[in-house]
C-alpha positions as CSV (number, residue, x, y, z in Angstrom):
1,M,8.2,-8.8,0.1
2,K,9.3,-5.6,-1.5
3,D,12.5,-7.3,-2.9
4,K,10.4,-9.7,-4.9
5,N,9.1,-8.8,-8.3
6,Y,5.4,-9.1,-7.4
7,K,2.8,-7.4,-9.5
8,F,0.7,-4.4,-8.3
9,E,-2.3,-6.6,-7.5
10,T,-0.2,-8.8,-5.2
11,M,1.5,-5.9,-3.4
12,A,-1.8,-4.2,-2.8
13,I,-3.0,-7.2,-0.9
14,H,0.3,-8.3,0.9
15,G,2.0,-4.9,1.3
16,T,5.5,-5.2,2.5
17,G,4.9,-8.7,3.7
18,D,5.5,-7.9,7.4
19,K,4.2,-10.6,9.7
20,N,1.1,-9.6,11.8
21,A,1.0,-10.1,15.6
22,N,-0.2,-13.5,16.7
23,N,-0.1,-14.8,13.1
24,A,-3.3,-12.9,12.3
25,L,-4.2,-12.8,8.6
26,N,-5.2,-9.2,8.8
27,P,-3.3,-6.6,10.8
28,P,-4.7,-5.4,14.2
29,I,-5.9,-1.9,14.8
30,Y,-3.6,-0.3,17.3
31,Q,-6.3,1.9,18.8
32,T,-4.2,3.6,21.3
33,S,-3.2,7.3,21.8
34,T,0.1,6.6,23.6
35,F,2.7,3.9,24.1
36,V,4.6,2.9,27.3
37,F,8.3,2.6,27.9
38,N,10.3,0.1,29.9
39,D,12.5,2.7,31.5
40,I,14.2,6.1,30.8
41,D,16.9,4.5,28.7
42,H,14.2,3.1,26.5
43,V,12.7,6.6,26.3
44,E,16.0,8.0,25.1
45,K,16.5,5.3,22.4
46,V,13.0,5.8,21.0
47,M,13.1,9.6,21.1
48,S,16.5,9.7,19.5
49,F,15.3,7.3,16.7
50,E,17.7,4.5,17.8
51,S,14.6,2.4,18.2
52,D,11.6,1.9,15.9
53,D,9.3,1.7,18.9
54,Y,6.4,4.2,19.3
55,V,5.7,7.2,21.5
56,Y,2.4,8.7,20.6
57,T,0.0,8.1,17.8
58,R,0.2,11.7,16.6
59,G,3.8,10.9,15.6
60,N,3.5,7.2,14.7
61,N,1.5,4.1,15.1
62,P,1.9,0.6,13.8
63,T,-1.3,0.6,11.8
64,L,-0.5,4.0,10.3
65,R,3.0,2.9,9.5
66,L,1.7,-0.2,7.7
67,F,-0.5,2.0,5.6
68,E,2.3,4.5,4.9
69,N,4.7,1.7,3.9
70,T,2.1,0.1,1.6
71,M,1.4,3.4,-0.2
72,A,5.1,4.0,-0.6
73,L,5.5,0.6,-2.1
74,L,2.6,1.1,-4.6
75,E,3.8,4.6,-5.6
76,E,7.4,3.4,-5.8
77,G,8.5,6.1,-3.2
78,A,11.0,6.0,-0.4
79,G,8.3,6.7,2.3
80,A,4.9,8.2,3.0
81,V,3.1,10.2,5.6
82,A,-0.6,9.6,6.4
83,F,-2.8,12.6,7.1
84,S,-6.3,13.1,8.5
85,S,-7.6,14.3,5.1
86,G,-6.4,15.0,1.6
87,M,-6.3,18.7,2.2
88,A,-4.2,18.1,5.4
89,A,-1.7,16.3,3.1
90,I,-1.8,19.0,0.4
91,S,-1.5,22.0,2.7
92,S,1.2,20.4,4.8
93,V,3.3,19.5,1.8
94,L,3.0,23.0,0.4
95,F,3.9,24.6,3.7
96,S,6.8,22.3,4.1
97,L,8.3,23.2,0.7
98,L,7.7,27.0,0.8
99,K,8.7,30.0,2.9
100,P,7.9,33.7,2.7
101,A,9.1,35.3,-0.6
102,D,8.9,32.0,-2.4
103,K,6.6,31.3,-5.3
104,V,4.4,28.4,-6.2
105,I,3.2,27.8,-9.8
106,A,0.1,25.7,-10.2
107,H,-2.0,24.5,-13.1
108,K,-5.0,26.8,-13.6
109,T,-7.6,24.0,-12.9
110,L,-7.5,22.6,-9.4
111,Y,-9.8,21.1,-6.8
112,G,-11.7,24.0,-5.1
113,S,-10.0,23.8,-1.7
114,T,-6.5,23.4,-3.2
115,Y,-7.2,26.5,-5.3
116,N,-8.1,28.4,-2.1
117,V,-4.9,27.3,-0.3
118,I,-2.7,28.3,-3.2
119,N,-4.6,31.4,-4.3
120,S,-5.7,32.8,-0.9
121,L,-4.1,31.2,2.1
122,L,-0.4,31.0,1.0
123,P,-0.2,34.6,0.0
124,K,-1.2,35.6,3.6
125,Y,2.1,34.0,4.6
126,G,4.2,35.8,2.0
127,V,4.1,33.1,-0.6
128,S,3.1,34.3,-4.1
129,S,1.3,32.1,-6.5
130,E,0.7,32.0,-10.2
131,L,-1.9,29.9,-12.0
132,V,-1.0,29.0,-15.6
133,D,-2.0,26.5,-18.3
134,L,0.6,23.8,-17.8
135,R,-0.3,22.2,-21.0
136,E,1.6,25.0,-22.6
137,I,5.2,24.5,-21.5
138,G,6.0,27.9,-22.9
139,E,3.7,29.5,-20.3
140,L,5.7,27.7,-17.6
141,V,9.0,28.9,-19.0
142,D,7.7,32.5,-19.0
143,V,6.7,32.5,-15.3
144,I,9.3,30.3,-13.6
145,D,11.9,32.4,-11.9
146,E,14.5,32.3,-9.0
147,K,11.7,32.6,-6.5
148,T,9.8,29.6,-7.8
149,K,10.2,26.6,-5.4
150,V,7.2,24.4,-6.2
151,I,5.2,23.4,-9.3
152,Y,1.9,21.9,-8.3
153,F,-0.8,20.2,-10.4
154,E,-3.4,17.4,-10.7
155,T,-3.4,15.1,-13.7
156,P,-6.1,14.3,-14.7
157,S,-7.3,17.6,-13.3
158,N,-10.5,18.2,-11.4
159,P,-13.1,18.7,-12.9
160,D,-12.1,19.2,-16.6
161,L,-9.9,16.1,-16.8
162,T,-6.9,17.9,-18.3
163,V,-3.9,15.5,-18.8
164,L,-0.6,17.2,-18.1
165,D,2.8,15.9,-19.2
166,I,4.5,14.9,-16.0
167,E,7.8,14.0,-17.5
168,Q,8.1,17.3,-19.5
169,I,7.2,19.5,-16.5
170,C,9.5,17.6,-14.2
171,A,12.5,17.9,-16.6
172,L,12.1,21.7,-16.7
173,A,11.6,21.9,-13.0
174,K,14.7,19.8,-12.3
175,K,16.9,22.2,-14.4
176,R,15.7,25.1,-12.2
177,N,15.9,23.2,-8.9
178,V,12.1,23.4,-8.4
179,K,10.1,20.7,-6.6
180,V,7.2,19.1,-8.4
181,V,4.1,18.0,-6.4
182,V,1.4,15.9,-8.2
183,D,-2.0,15.1,-7.0
184,N,-2.6,11.5,-8.2
185,T,-6.1,11.1,-6.6
186,F,-8.0,10.6,-9.9
187,A,-5.6,8.1,-11.4
188,T,-4.3,6.3,-8.3
189,P,-1.0,4.4,-8.3
190,Y,-2.7,1.6,-10.2
191,F,-3.1,3.8,-13.3
192,Q,-0.3,6.3,-12.9
193,K,3.0,6.7,-11.0
194,P,4.2,10.3,-11.1
195,L,7.3,9.6,-9.0
196,T,8.7,7.3,-11.7
197,L,8.2,10.2,-14.2
198,G,10.2,12.7,-12.2
199,A,7.9,14.1,-9.6
200,D,9.2,14.7,-6.1
201,V,6.0,14.3,-4.1
202,V,2.7,12.6,-4.8
203,V,-0.4,13.5,-2.8
204,H,-3.8,11.7,-2.5
205,S,-7.1,12.3,-1.1
206,A,-7.3,8.7,0.2
207,T,-11.0,9.4,0.9
208,K,-11.6,8.7,-2.8
209,Y,-10.3,5.5,-4.6
210,I,-7.8,4.4,-2.0
211,C,-10.8,3.9,0.3
212,G,-13.3,3.2,-2.3
213,H,-16.4,2.9,-0.1
214,G,-17.2,6.4,1.0
215,D,-16.6,5.7,4.7
216,V,-13.2,7.2,5.5
217,I,-11.6,10.7,5.4
218,G,-7.9,10.5,4.9
219,G,-4.9,11.7,2.9
220,V,-1.4,10.6,2.2
221,A,1.8,12.1,0.7
222,V,4.5,9.9,-0.8
223,A,8.0,11.1,-1.7
224,K,11.3,9.8,-3.2
225,D,13.5,11.4,-0.5
226,L,13.3,9.6,2.9
227,D,14.8,12.6,4.7
228,Y,12.0,14.8,3.4
229,V,9.4,12.2,4.5
230,H,10.7,12.4,8.1
231,Y,10.8,16.2,7.9
232,L,7.2,16.3,6.6
233,K,6.0,13.9,9.3
234,F,7.7,15.4,12.4
235,D,8.0,19.1,11.5
236,Y,4.6,19.5,9.8
237,M,2.1,16.6,10.2
238,C,2.9,16.3,13.9
239,E,3.0,20.0,14.6
240,F,0.0,20.9,12.6
241,G,-1.7,17.9,14.1
242,G,-3.4,16.5,11.0
243,V,-3.0,12.8,12.1
244,M,-5.0,10.0,10.6
245,S,-6.8,7.7,13.1
246,P,-5.6,4.1,13.3
247,F,-9.1,2.8,12.5
248,N,-9.1,4.9,9.3
249,A,-5.7,3.6,8.3
250,W,-7.0,0.0,8.8
251,L,-10.0,0.7,6.6
252,L,-7.7,2.2,3.9
253,L,-5.5,-0.9,4.1
254,R,-8.6,-2.9,3.4
255,G,-9.5,-0.7,0.6
256,L,-6.1,-1.1,-1.1
257,K,-6.7,-4.9,-1.3
258,T,-9.4,-4.3,-3.9
259,L,-8.0,-1.2,-5.6
260,P,-6.8,-2.8,-8.8
261,I,-10.1,-4.7,-9.3
262,R,-12.2,-1.6,-8.5
263,M,-10.2,0.7,-10.8
264,R,-10.5,-1.8,-13.7
265,E,-14.3,-2.0,-13.2
266,H,-14.7,1.7,-12.7
267,E,-12.8,2.4,-15.9
268,K,-14.8,-0.2,-17.9
269,N,-18.0,1.5,-16.8
270,A,-16.7,5.0,-17.4
271,I,-15.7,4.2,-21.0
272,K,-19.2,3.0,-21.7
273,V,-20.8,6.0,-20.1
274,A,-18.4,8.4,-21.8
275,E,-19.1,6.9,-25.2
276,Y,-22.9,7.2,-24.5
277,L,-22.5,10.9,-23.5
278,N,-20.2,11.6,-26.5
279,S,-22.9,10.5,-28.9
280,H,-25.9,12.1,-27.2
281,P,-27.5,15.0,-29.1
282,K,-28.1,17.0,-26.0
283,I,-24.4,17.0,-25.0
284,K,-22.1,19.5,-26.6
285,K,-18.8,18.4,-24.9
286,V,-17.5,15.4,-22.9
287,N,-14.2,15.5,-21.0
288,Y,-12.8,12.0,-20.5
289,P,-9.2,10.9,-21.3
290,G,-10.4,7.6,-22.7
291,L,-12.2,9.2,-25.6
292,E,-10.1,9.4,-28.8
293,N,-11.4,12.9,-29.6
294,F,-10.3,14.2,-26.1
295,D,-7.3,16.6,-26.3
296,G,-5.2,14.7,-23.8
297,H,-6.0,11.1,-25.0
298,K,-2.7,10.4,-26.7
299,L,-0.7,11.7,-23.7
300,A,-2.9,9.7,-21.3
301,K,-2.2,6.5,-23.2
302,E,1.6,7.2,-22.9
303,Q,1.8,8.1,-19.2
304,M,-1.1,6.2,-17.7
305,R,-2.1,2.5,-17.8
306,G,-5.8,3.4,-17.6
307,F,-8.1,6.4,-18.0
308,G,-9.9,6.5,-14.6
309,A,-13.6,6.9,-13.9
310,V,-14.3,10.6,-13.6
311,I,-16.2,12.3,-16.5
312,S,-17.3,15.9,-16.9
313,F,-19.6,17.2,-19.6
314,E,-21.6,20.2,-20.8
315,V,-25.3,19.9,-21.8
316,D,-26.3,21.8,-24.9
317,G,-28.4,24.3,-23.0
318,S,-28.6,26.6,-20.0
319,L,-27.6,26.3,-16.4
320,D,-31.2,25.6,-15.4
321,E,-31.1,22.6,-17.8
322,A,-27.9,21.3,-16.2
323,K,-29.5,21.7,-12.8
324,R,-32.5,19.8,-14.1
325,V,-30.3,16.9,-15.2
326,V,-28.6,16.5,-11.8
327,N,-31.9,16.9,-10.0
328,S,-33.5,14.2,-12.2
329,V,-31.2,11.2,-11.7
330,R,-32.4,8.4,-9.5
331,L,-29.6,5.9,-9.3
332,A,-26.7,8.4,-9.2
333,K,-26.4,10.4,-6.0
334,L,-26.1,14.2,-5.9
335,A,-23.0,14.6,-3.7
336,V,-19.5,16.0,-3.5
337,S,-16.5,13.5,-3.5
338,L,-15.8,10.7,-5.9
339,G,-14.2,7.2,-6.1
340,D,-17.0,5.4,-4.2
341,C,-18.8,2.2,-5.3
342,E,-21.9,4.4,-6.0
343,T,-22.1,6.7,-9.0
344,L,-21.9,10.4,-7.8
345,I,-23.0,13.4,-9.8
346,E,-22.5,17.1,-9.1
347,L,-22.3,20.7,-10.5
348,P,-18.6,21.6,-9.6
349,A,-19.2,25.4,-9.8
350,A,-21.9,25.2,-7.3
351,M,-20.3,22.5,-5.1
352,T,-16.7,21.3,-5.1
353,H,-15.4,24.4,-6.9
354,R,-17.6,27.1,-5.6
355,G,-14.6,29.1,-4.4
356,Y,-13.6,30.0,-8.0
357,P,-14.8,33.5,-9.1
358,K,-17.9,33.1,-11.2
359,E,-16.8,35.7,-13.7
360,E,-13.6,33.8,-14.4
361,L,-14.8,30.2,-14.5
362,E,-14.0,29.6,-18.2
363,R,-10.4,30.8,-17.7
364,F,-10.0,28.0,-15.2
365,G,-11.5,25.3,-17.4
366,L,-15.0,25.3,-15.8
367,T,-18.4,26.7,-16.6
368,E,-21.4,27.1,-14.3
369,S,-23.3,24.3,-16.1
370,M,-20.5,21.7,-16.2
371,I,-21.6,18.4,-14.7
372,R,-19.1,16.0,-13.2
373,I,-19.8,12.2,-12.8
374,S,-17.8,9.8,-10.7
375,V,-18.8,6.5,-12.4
376,G,-19.4,3.8,-9.9
377,L,-19.5,0.0,-9.9
378,E,-23.2,-0.5,-10.7
379,H,-23.9,-2.2,-14.0
380,Y,-23.1,0.3,-16.7
381,E,-26.4,-0.2,-18.5
382,D,-28.2,1.0,-15.3
383,I,-26.0,4.1,-15.1
384,I,-26.6,4.9,-18.7
385,E,-30.4,4.4,-18.3
386,D,-30.4,6.7,-15.3
387,L,-28.5,9.4,-17.3
388,D,-30.7,8.9,-20.3
389,R,-33.9,9.5,-18.2
390,A,-32.3,12.6,-16.7
391,L,-31.3,14.0,-20.0
392,S,-34.8,13.5,-21.4
393,S,-35.9,16.1,-18.9
394,I,-34.3,18.9,-21.0
């Protein structure tokens, strides 16, 4: 399968083309914690990696392996490691690439829990961190030094949708022998492939668009180096214990089959919603890469094949008025997370990004009154009507 020049939509459905047990159309769920051996010789072959058989689901499982192989195929990586959550993937990757006295540089705007890991947790283990504006390559040049081992960022970033130049950042990192890790959750491999632009590792909260239905928690890391994939899996995922369940892997495989269709429809709706918000008299700023007046629009067109479906915006008013908007929607659901069929709305500073210091929000690309929308798959006219009704309350 992978040797044939199939398009993304075909690969998302058929994966690597491996034949399922008993000629089943869909793969079985190997809902088992452990696997049995024929004899001690068999044990030796499996545990010394002379055999592809399985030992224990924390280390490997046929359903997990199928999901990992499919994600590696779609991201054009050498291999992948599935995790129990997006944060398990992110933290494990960072710990696997860093040691005491090393430094990680990250873009200033990050998902709240990632910010906490980089800014608060890693320093407890002797790893220093520096948050800079990676749109300004000069800032990166100024802070990168011999201690720097990792550059980490999201693009588009959460929640201000900043688009960062993957190729430019990776070119500089490669000269300094620094690894680049990119969170590709917002774009998905359908809209963006960081590994083909020079990144070393891609991470996802598979909970979001990979799943697409709000019923799975999961994460995945994909890398270009197969030796690193094995190192990440057996020295970190296994030992930290952040293993994905076989049932969740099966649900994610099902989600991947419709990923291209969903992302196209999400984006189609998001463009309509962003244009509506951009022309609304009560909105002072809209962040969405698909808008021509957005700072990162040109770069997004160059490195992405679509603009995604997350929008953030500022009402022309107070925090209380922003709260009134999110409290007044009826169709959209007030909730953390994104990437579901349902439209979700939130105040990042009070929810997903509440770990950021309030007095420094603007330095990190946020404000207290910023509203984030994950545009769903409802009819766009219904989404806009819901927002219009909510905005009329201020």
